[in-house]
N, C-alpha and C positions, 0 to 999 in steps of 0.2 A: 381587477380585483386581486389583492395579494393572496398568495397561497397560505393555507393554514400550516402551522408547524406540525410535523409528524415525527415519530420515532423511526430511526434507521436501524434495522436489524442486521446482524452478522450474516454475510452471504454464504458461509459454509453450510452445505446441506445438513439439516438436522439441528442446527444451532439456532436457538431462539433468543439469544442474548442481544442486548443493544450494542451497536458498533461503536467502538472507541477510536478506531484507526482506519485510515484510507491507505491502501498500498497502491502506489501509482508511479508512473515514470513520465518524464517530460518527453513529448513527441513533437516533432516539427517537420514540415515539408519544405522548409526554407523560406516560407512566407508567413505562415501562421504557426502558432504553437499552443499546446494544451497539455493537461495531465491526462494520460491514458490510465484509466482505473482498472486495476486487476482484481481488487477485493475491497470490501468494507467489512471490518472484522472486530470482534471483541478481543480482550486480552488473552483469553484461553486459546483462541484460534490463530493469533497473529504469527506465531513461529511457523506453523504448517503452511499458512497461506502466503507468507513471505517467501518461503522456499519454493512454492509452486509458481509464484509470480516471477522469481528470478529464472526458473527453468523455462517458463513460457517466453520471457523476453530473450533469452539466449537462443531460442529456436526460431524467433521471429525473422521472417524475410522482409526486407524493406525495399521499396521502390527507389529509383534513382532520386537523390536529393532529400530523401527522408532521413531523419535521425531519431533514434529512440534510446534514451538514457537507461541506465540500470534502475530498476524499481527501488523506491524508498518507502519509508513508513512516515505517514503524516498524522498528526493528532486531529481528529474530527472535532469541530466546534460548531454548534448550531448557529446558522446565519452567516457563516464565513464562506467566502468564495475560495477556489483553489489557490489563488495567489496569496491569500491571507493565512493559509494553513501552516502550522509550525512543523518542521521536519524533526523527527525523533532520531537523531543521529546516534545517540548512545544506545538506544534499543537496537538499531540496525547493526551497530558494531558488536553488541552482545550476541546477536543472532547469527552473525557471519564472521567469527574470529578467523584470522589468517590461517590458523592451523586446523580449522574444522571444515569438513565437507558439508555442503548444503543439505545432504541427506541424513546427517547425524542429528540425533535428538539433542536439543539444547533446552535446559531449564533456566528460567529467569524470573525475577520478581517483576510483576506488571502492576504499575500504579496509574497507568493512563497518561503518563507524562514523559 
C-alpha cells in the first residue's frame, strides 16, 4: 500500500512552517553511501540550521573507512529521492562567504530555489 503524501515541517524547535530545504552531507563507509540528514527547514531557518550542521559535521568522529562530506543545502521536492534532489550551491555560497565566519549573521533573499 503506497504512503499518503504528507507535509514536512521545519525541524527547528518552535517553527511550524513547511520545510523547503534538506541540509545533508554524503556519508560513506566505503561500500554504501547515503545522505546524512542534519535538518529539514524552511527559508527562515535555513541559515541558522546550515551553520549548526557545519559545526556538527566538523566535530563528527568517523570510524576507519568512513567518509562524511561537508553539509550542503538541497531543495526538497515531494516524491523525489535523495539522489534526485537539486543542490542549492548559490544559497550555500551566500551563507558561507570566504570572509564570513559561520557564526556571523547573514541575511539573504530566500525564494526556495
